[in-house]
N, C-alpha and C positions, 0 to 999 in steps of 0.2 A: 303123396305118391299113389293114392288109391286110383286116380284117373290119369296117372302118368302114362301117356301113350307111347313113350320111348323107354319104358322100364327095362325091356330086354335089350334094346339097341344101345342105350347109353347108361343104364343103371338108374338107381334112385336119385332123385334131386335132393341134395344136401341142404342143411340150414344155411341161411344167408348171413349168419352172424359168426364170423371167425372170432376167436377169443384168446385172451392171454390171462395168465394167473395174476393175482393181486400184487405180487412182489416185483412185477415188471416195471422198470424205470422208464418214464416218458419225459423227454425233454420239452419243457414249456417255457413261457415267458418269465416264469418265476423260478426256473431251475429244473432239476430232475425230481419229478414227483411219482410216487408209486401208483400203479393203476388203481389199486383199491382206494387210496386216498383221493385220487382224482374223482372217482365215482362218488365218494362220500361228500366231497366239498363242492364239486361242480357237476351234479347230475343233470342240470339243465343248461349246461354250457357256460359261457362267460369267461373262458380262459383260452389263450392262444397256445397252440402246440407247434413244435418244429416239424416241418415237412421238407423232405429232401427234394431239391430242385430237379433231380434227374427223373422224378415221376412227372411225365408230361401232363400239363393242365389242359383240359378240353371242355368245351361247352357242347353238351349233347342236346339235340333238338328232338321234337316228338316224332319225326319221321326216321329217326335212327342215325341221321348224319351228324358229323362232329366238326367243330372248328378248333384247331390247335391254337391256344392263346399263350402257351409257354413251352418252348422246346426244352429237351433234356439238357441240363447244365449242372455243373458242380456247385455245391453250397446248399444252404437251407433258407427257407422262408417261414414266416409264422402266420397261421390261419386259425380262426376261432372255431372251436367245436360247438355243436349244437346240443349234444347230449352225451352222457357217459352212464353206463348201466351194467348191472350184474346179469349174467345169463345162467346163473345157477351152477349146480355141481355137474361136471362133465369129465369124461376121460381126457387125460392130457398126455402129451408127448414132449420129451425134452430134445431140443436140437442144440448141438454144440458145433461150432465152427472150428476150423484149424487154428485160428488165432486165439481161441478160447472164449469167444462170446457164447453165451448160453441163454436160452429162453424156453419156457414151457407154454405150449399152445394146444388148442383143440385140433382135431383131425381136419377140420374145414379151413384152417388158417392158411393164408397165402402170403408169400414173400415176393419182393420185387427182384427180378433177375434181368440179365441182358436179353433174355427171351420173353420178357413180360412177367406177369404174375404167375407163380407156381405154387400149388398146394404141397403140403408136406409129403403126400403120397406120390408126388411127381418128382420130388428132389432126390437125386442119386448121390449118396455120400462119396466123396472123392472125385466127383465129376462136376456137379452143379455148384455154382457160387451165388451167394445172396449179396445184394447191394447193402452197404452199411453207411451210416451217417457220414456225410462228406463235408460238413462245415461246423463251425463252433456256434454256441448259443451265448447270449449276453448274461445269463444267470439273473439272479434276483437283484433289483436295484434298491430294494428296501434294506437299509443298513441295520435296522432295529433287530436285536436278538429275539428269537421266537418265544421268549418267556420274560416275565418281569424280573429284573435284576435288583437284588437287595444288597446293600453294603454294610448293614448293621444287623447283628444277631445277638440275642440274649441266650447264653448257654444255660444248661441245667444248674450250673453252679451259681447262677445269678450274674455272672460276669458279662460285660458288653464287649463284643468282638467287632472290630471295624476293618473293612477291606476297601479296595479300590477297583472292583471288577469292572471290566469294560461292559458297556451297555449296548455297544454297536459292533457289527462285524468290522474287522480290519485285517490288514496283511499280517500283522503280528499275532493276532488271535489265531488265524489260520495256521501260521508257522508253528505256534506252540502245540496246537492240536495234532498236526502232522508229526512233529517230533515225538510227542507223547505216545502216539500210536506206535511209532517205530522203535524208539529207544527209551521208553518210559513205562510206568505202570501206575495203576490206581489201586489202592487198598481201601476197601470200605467195610472191613470188619472192625473190631474194637480199636485196632491200631490204624486210625485213618491217616492216610498220607498220599501225596502226589510226588512221585519220584522220577528222576531222569538221570541218564548217564551220558558222559561226553568223553571223546578221545582228544579233543582240542581245547585248550584254555580259552582261545578267542570265542569259540562256539559256546562254551560254558558262560562266559561273561555276557554274551549277547542275550541268551535266554534268561540268565539270572536277573539281569536288569529289568526285563519285562515282568517276570514272575514276582520279584521282590516288590515292584510297584503295586501289583494287584494284591499281594499278600499284606502290604502295609508296613513291612519292615524287612530289613536285610537278613538273609539266612546264610550261614556258613556252609561252604561246600566241604566235601571230604575227598582226598586223593588216595586211591588204593595203591598197593605195591606194584600193580601192573600198569600204573600210569593213568588209569581211568578215573575220571572225576564223577562224584556222586552228588546230586542235589536233591534234597527231600524237604517237603513242606507238610507239616503235621497239623491238620485241621479238618474236622468233619465238614465245615462250611466250604472250605476250599475244594474238598472232594466233591461235594454236592454240586458246586458250580460246573465242574467238568462233566458230572453225570447228567446234568440237565442239557448239556451240549451234545450228549450221546456217547460219551466215552464210557466203556464198560470195564469192569474188573474181571477180566477173563484170561485164560491161558493163551499162549502165543498162537496156537493153531485156530483159535476162535476169534481172533481180532477182526474188526471190520471198520469201515469208514463210519465215523459218527453221523447219525441220521441228519442232523441239522446242516451238515456241510453241503448236502445235495441241493438245498434251497438257500444257501448263503450267497453273499455277493461274489462277484468274479474275483476280486482281489483276495478275498478270504479263501476261495477254492484254490487259487494259484498258490497262496501262502501255505495251505495245507499240503499240497503236493510237493512244494519246495521243502517243507519241514520233513516230510516223510522220506523223500529221496535223499535228503541230507543225512538222515539217520540210517537208512537201510539200502541206499542206492550205491552203485559203483559204475565206473566207466571202463569199458573194455576196448583196448587199442591193440590190434595186431597188424602192424604195417606189412609184414611179410605176406600174410594171407589176405590182407585188405579188409579185415573184419573190424568194423567200428560199430559199437552200440552202447546204449545206456541201459543199465539193468537195475531192477528192484527185486530184492529177494524177501521171502516171507514163508513162514510155515502155514499161513492162512491162505488157502486158495480163494476163499470168498473175498478177502480184503483185496487181493490183486484183481479179481474180476470187477469189483466196484471201482477200483482205481482206473482200470481199463476204460470203463464207461465215462468217468470224469475226464480222462485224457481225450477221448473221442469227442467229448463236448467242447473241447478246446481245439479241435481239428487235428489231433495227434493220434495216429493209429499205433497199436502195440500188439505184441503176441506173448501168450503165456506158455511156459514150458514146465513140465513136471520133472523135476530133478531129484525126486525122492529115491532113497536107497533102503536096503534092508536095515533093521535096527542093529546096532553094534556097540561094543564097549569102546568108549573114547579114550579113557585113561583111568588109572587107579589112584586112590589117595587115602591118607590116614586121617582119622578124626582126632580131636584133642585128646581123647582117652586111648589113642593108639590102635583103634580098630581099623582094619582095611575095608575100603569100600570102592565100588566101581561106578564110574559115571557113564550111564547109558545114553545113547543118542537114538531117538526113534526113527531117524532117517527122513522125516518129512521135510520137503523143501520144494518151493515153487519159485519160478523166476518170471518176471515180466520184462520183455526186451523192447527197446525203442530203436529203430534203425531207419535207413534210407533218409528221405527228406524230412522225416519226423524228428531227426536229431537236431538240426538247426532250429526247428520250430520249438522244441523243448527248451533249448538253450535260451532262445529269445524270450519265450513266454514264462518259463518257470525257473530253471537254473538251480544252483546249489548255494548253501550258506557256508559250507566248509572250504577252507583255503586249499587243502590238498586236492580236493575234487576240482576246484576251479582252475588249478594249474593244468589238470588234464583237459579241462574244457577248452583251453587255448589251443590244444593240439587238434581239436575237432573243428575249429573254425577255419575259414578260408579253404574249405574242401568242397568238391562237387559230390552230390549224392543222387542216387537213383530216385526217380519220382515214385510216389505211392499210388496204388490203385485201391480205391475205397470199395472193395468187394471182398468177400471172404468165402472160401470153399467150405461146403458142409462136411463135417467130419463124421458125425453119427447122429442117428435119430432113434430114440427108444421110448417105449411106453413106460410111464412112471406112476400110473394110478389115477385117482379121481381128486379133483380140486374145484373150488369155486372159481369161475372164470368171468372175465369182464370185457367189455368192448366200448367203443365210442364212435361218434359220427363226426367226421370233418368233411363238410359238403363240397369243398372245392376240388381237392386232389383225391379225396376218399382214401387217404393213406395216413399213417403215423409211424413214428420211430419208436421201436420197442427194444430196450436193452441194446441199442445201437443198430438193430436190424430194421430194414424198411418193410413195414407190414401193410396189408390191405385192411381197411376198416369195415364197418357194418355195410352189408349189401342191401339192395332194394328189391330186385326181382328174383324169384326162385328160378335158377337156371342150372343146366348141366355145366360141368367145367368147360370154360372157354366159349360158353354161349354168349350171345349179344342181344341187346334190346333193339327192336325195330318197331317203333310205336307211332301210331296216328290216332287222332281223336276226332269224332264226328260231332259237330255242333247241333244238337237236337233242336235247339231253339230256332234254328234256321228253317225248320220244316213246319213252323206254325204259319198257317194261312188264315186270313180273316175274310169271312163272307157274311154280309148283312150284320156286321158288328159282332159276329161270333167266331171264336177261334177254333180251328180244326187242325188236326195233325195230318200232314201229307205223307202217307205211307208209301205210295208209289214213287215219289221223289226220293224218299229215303232208300228204297230198294236200289234205285239207280246209282245213288252215291255210294252205297255199300260196295257194289260191284266195282266201281271205279277205284275206291279206296283199297280194296284187296289187290287189284292189279298194280296200283301205285306202289304199295308196300312191297310187293313181290319184286317189282323192278328195282327198288332200292337195294335189295340184296345183291343184284348183279352189277350195279354201277358203283356201289359203295367201296371206298378204300379202307380196308381193315388195318388196324395197327399191327397185328401179328398174323402170320400165315396160319397158325393153329386156329385162331379165332375165325379167320376166313373159311378154313376148311369145315369147322364145326357148324358155322352159320349156314354155309351153302349146302351142307349135307342134310340139315334138318329144315332149313328155310322157314323157321318160325317167324311169325309176324305178331303184332299186338294191336288189334283194332279196338278202340275204346270210344268213350263218349265224354261230352261236356254239355253244359246247358240244361241238365235234367231239371233243376229247380225252377229255372225260368220257364221251361216248357210246361211244368205242372201249374205254375202261376197263371200262364196264359189259358190253360184248359180249365181253370177254376177248380183244381183238384188239390186238397191239402196233402202235403208231402207224405205224412205218416198215417193217412187214412187207408182203409182197405182198398179203396179205389186207386190211391196213389201207389201202393205196393203192387197192385195188379198191373198198373201201367208200366212200372219199372220192369216187372217180369216180362210183360208182353213186348216192350220195345227192345230189350236186350236179347230176347229169344228171336225176334224178327231179324235183328242185325246178325246174330250168330247163324241163323238158318241160311240167309242169303249169302253170308260170307263163306260158309262151307260149300254152298252150291257153286259159287264163283271160283273157289279154289279147285273144285272138281273140274270145272270148265277149263281152268288154266292147265290142269294136269292132262286133259285131253290134247291141248295145243302144244304144251312144252314138256310134258312128262311129270311124274310125281317127284316128290323130294327123294334124293338118292338113297336114303336108308329106309324107304317106305316098307320094303319087304321084311325088314327086321322089327318093324313097329307092331303095335297091337291092332292097327287098322284092318289088315287082311283077315283077322279073326272076327271082325264085326264089332270090335270095341270102339267106344267114343270117349274123348277126353272131357266131356261135359257132364256134370252131375245131373243137370236137368233132363238129359236124354234118358236117364233111368228113373225119372219121375213122370210117368205118363199122365198123371192127373193135371200137370201143368201145361201140357202140349196145346199149342194153338196152330202149329205148322205140321206139315207132313214129314215127320222125322223118320219113320220106318224106311223111306226110300234112300235116305242119306248113306247109311252104311252099305247098302246094296250097290249104290252108284260108286262108292269108294272102292269096293271090291272089284268092280268092273273096270273103272277108269283110273283108280288111284286118286290121290289128292296132292296138290302142289305144296301145301304148307303143313308142317307137323302140328303146330299150334297156331291159333288164329286170333283169339280174344284176350285182351288185357286192358284193365282200367288204370291208366297211368296218371300221375299228378299232372294237372294242366294249369298250374298257377299262372304261368306267364302267358301261354297262348289263349287261355280263357279271358284274360284281361285284354289282350289284343283284340279278341273277337267280341268283347263287351258282353260276356255272358257268364253264368254261374259256373263254378269249377267242378269238373268231373261229375261224380254222382252225388256230390255233397249238397245239402241244403244251403241256401244263401247264408253267408255269415252275418251280413248286415244289409238291410234294405237301403239305408242312407248313412253315410259317414262323411266327416270333413276330411278332405284330401289336400295335402300340402305339396306344392310344386314350386319351381324356382321363381315364378312370377306372382305367387300368392297362394291363397286358399280358396277352395270351392267345395260344394257338396256333391259327392258322387252319389248317384241314385241308380238303383237297379233298373235296367231298361224297361222291363215289363211293368214294374211298379210305377215308374214314371208315366208310362202309357195309361195305366189305369187311373192314376191321380189326375192327369190332364183330361181324361174322359169325363171325370166327375167335377172338374173345376177346383180341385184340391191341391194343385201343384203350386204351392206358395212357399217362400223362404221360411216363414215362421213355422210352418208345419214340418218342413225338412229339418229345421233346427231342433224341434221337439223330438223328432224321431231319432236324429243323431245323438241327442242328449240322453235318449232312452236306450242307448246301446245298439241302435240300428233296428230295434224291434218296434212294431206298432201295438203290441199288447199293452192294455191299460191306458191307451190314449183315447180320450173322448172324441177327438176330432175325426178319428178314423171309423168309417162304417163297419158294422159287425161282420158283414159278408167278406170284407177285405181282411179283417183280422183272422177270420176263419182260414183263409187260403194263404195269406202272406206270413208264414211262420219262418223264423230263422233258426240257426243251429241250436241255440240254447233255449228256444221255445219248445224243442222236441225232446221228450224223455230219452234217456240213454238207451233204454231197451229197444226203442224204435230205430235208433241209429244202427244197432246190431242187426235188427231185422232187415233194414234196407240193404246192408251189405250182403246178407244171405240171399235176398230175392235177386239181386243183380248177379251174385256169384254162381247161381244155378247154371248160367249160360256163359261163364267165363272160364277158359281152360288154363289161364296163367295167373298173374298177380292182380290184386285189386288195391288201390290206394284209397283209404277211407279213414277218417278220424271219428272215433266214438266220443263226442263231446259230453263232458260231465260237469255240472256246476260244482262250485267249491264245497257245497254243503253235503255232498254224497258221503256215505260211510264206507268203511273197509268192506263191509258185507256187500254193498252195492258193486264195488269194483270186482270182488270175487264172483258175484253172480253174473256180471258181464262176461267175465272170462269163461265161466262154466256154460253160459248160454251160447257163446260163440263156439265153444268146443263141441257142445251137443249138436249144434246146427251143422257142424262139419266145416267151419270156416278155416281157410289155410293159415290165416294170421289175423291179428287184430291190433289196432293202435288206439290206446285210450289216452285222452288228454283231459285231466281234471283241471278246471279253471283255477288259476292262481298258482299252479305247481311249477310254471315256468315264468320267467321275468318278461313276459310279452303281453300281459293283459292290458288292453287299452279300451275295450268296449264292454260296458256292463249292462246287460239286459235286465228287465224286471224279474225274470226267473232267477237270475243270479243274485240280484240285489235283495229281493224279498225272501229268498230262501225257500221258494216253492215253485213248482211248475204252474204257470198261470193258465196255460191252455193245453189240455190233453184230448186228443181225438179218440173217440171210441174205436177200438180195433181188436184184433184177436191176438196181439203180441203177448200179453200177460197170460192168456190161456195157453199159448204155445209154450211159454216158460214152465207153466204148471205141468204140462204133459211130459216135460223133460225132468220132472222131479225137483224143480227149483221152487222153494217156498215163496209164494207171492202174497201171503197173508198180510205182510207188512204194508205192501203197496195197496192192497184192497182196503185195508182198515183206514189208510190215510186218505182215501178218496172222500171228497166232500159229499156227505150223504144228501145234502140239500140240492145237489146238482145232478143226482143220479138219473133223472128223467130228461135232462137236457143233452144237447149234442156234445157238450164239453164238460169235463170234470176237472177238479183241482187236486193235486197231490200236495199234502202238507209237508213242510220242511222236516226232515228227520231230526231227532233230538240230539244226536251225537255227531258234531262236525268232525271231519277227518283232517288231521294235521293243521289245525287252525290256531293261530296265535291268540293270546288273550285280547289283544287290541282288535283283531279281526272279529272275534266273538262279540266283543262289545259293540263294534260297528254294526254287526248283523242284528243284534238285539235292538239297537237304536234305529235300525232301518236306514243307516247312512250309506251313501254310495262311496266306495273306496276303490281307487285304481292302484294296483300293485305295480311298482316299477323298481328295477334294480339298476343302479347307476352303471353306465358303460355298455348296456345292452342295446345296441343300435344296429340299423341296417348297414351292412358293409359297403353298399353301393351309394346310397344317398344320405346316410347318417341319421335317418329318421328313427325314432323310438316307437313308432306306431306299427307294431308287429302283431300279427294274429297267427293262430294255429289251425290249419285245415289240411286235409288230405295227408296227414302225418307229417306236415312240413310247416316250418315257420315262414310266413309270407309278409312282405312289407306292403302296407296299404297305400303308401305314397308312390313308390316307383315300380312295384310289382315284383321285386326280387324275391326269390324263393330259395330255401336251403336245398330243395330237391332240384337237381339239375335237369331231370327229364321233364320235357314239356314246359 
């Protein structure tokens, strides 16, 4: 927000990561998984989550236009996430809906409503409604229980105990667990036992037959004077089996759904609900008033809220009521020795109600085991019921303190279901509420002109294109059809555009400039400053013709402020910047923000050039298409090879086998090795530096990946974050090789555990000025190469998060490609995925997890 030009007009720009607490349940292809567990097990994706179909699916193009590929409709679909992560400790707020759904989120969190996405500060309790999950999930298809089941145990007394515990989920196991939570108990003190009570003999016989089979022998039941049947199994090993399933020995008000049920099979989940409703459920029929509903009662509010989410995952909506009363004396009684005592009732009671069209759904999918309830069920059949609306009015929002929070990225709909509520996931571009992206990227490589065999950059042609691009993007705002009136109003009031670049790496190749040389950094700074300068001039010209953006007077521009960090760094100026704020004061400016470096994975592939400001990921790689395989070659590299008579399939194969890098290949001349460096040939600190140089003249977001080899240490990652922070970067994306299941190209630097080629520059000295200890890196420089143009960094001694097998492979110098089964491109099915611009990209079809560009 330091250079936020709309700080007074719109307020500060908030973080782009809305978050939920770790206990939030997320519906997935494997059932309901807590957010914390999702982050622990699937930090790099590889699992599909449920997404409500009422969230429209759109493809967004680099010019800001969109194509709707799925209209809003009821039900859910499953899409794979690409990452799940912790966002640290933050302030959290609890939202409760009128039906009883609850969730704890950060202030930035947004929910889907009939008026689009709304932040919690925009939701008005009693007025606004949030969309809730509108379809059922298949739950887990794996029948195996989540722990090893043993059926023989040796007791402390030396005796062998044999059981017949089920090793798989089943309807019966679910029913037993449900009934045990409702009308049973677990005792895990010295008197180990599993106990249940029944009001019907037929019900007793049904559960007794199941439990006797597991227990290994028949147990006698006891009938009390009040007609209630008691069944009790005394065994520590029997108790342990149910404890492993998640049943706890707790008081009635502390009961909850066993954890394993959330990821059990569908038949087991249904069985659990059937058992629980048989134990503690009732059917209410009032023909005179026309009230019909199914009810579940409990002293535990948490249990009912968990059941509510399970029901929602079966397509059944319910509502929770607080029926608690003040504590009171229920009755008096005498003990055996004649002492009078009073039986107190604490008054705690909660009810879960199922009504409307949810009643026939419950009867069809779940039902009861008890005959007396099933007689009432017949009265509920053959009736018409009101249809259900799967949205829920906000009841209250309250601050509840600080907690660790988590988020994920689902790239298609950018949404997920959280405790039954539809939420927005991780954002891309830092924007004000209801702001929109309007992005376009200039291909720098198109401005290379060759005269007498030498490449030059056409600055005049670039100036002309910049002017046209600014006008084009400004026109998009006027012709665009916005999904919401509020987005339209905010977009047209600020008229922000995002002009960016692609083809930087190919341009540097053509100009014979190493990406991370001082000359390379100087060119980055110069070209982005040039674009920014002429883009701002053209926006001023547009303001003369059409007027400034509507909230111009409320912005910082009239005060002479600029949204560019480079404007305040005169030592970097190559353009006449002092006149820009003066012209803005006089004529205004058409667009509030102008520069943004967006991901260009798809459009750069169409234009056959390098992506964004990134170095080329690979100079050559084998590409698979429907008709076969061929070698993709970077266009400038191909030109240079042909110029030297080196464009041969044997050389292309060697480069492809070398991870797309030319380093270490004898067939490639030294001057080409010097210039044609790829992402993993470049030290991580120079990746950070490149983002800084470009960012000086960018007033919005930048998409850039800081590529790190597998052998970096924790200290290296920390230093990268500190370096980025000290440089004033808005954000940073670090990808450590091998940390995702998408590694398909292995360069020499990755394989040998050292940077093969390091260009002399001032980056390490810059780090030192910021107080970062660089002695480690200086000591590791190969002394024998100090006087040469290039130096070698030796592999650090302590690899980060590396398996014993990986360490062994590194020591032996073996090449190893990490793959995780099932991680494939969702479009073409290829497993040849790479990580650049903060996005997973398919080498074969060009699909990218980032939908922009």
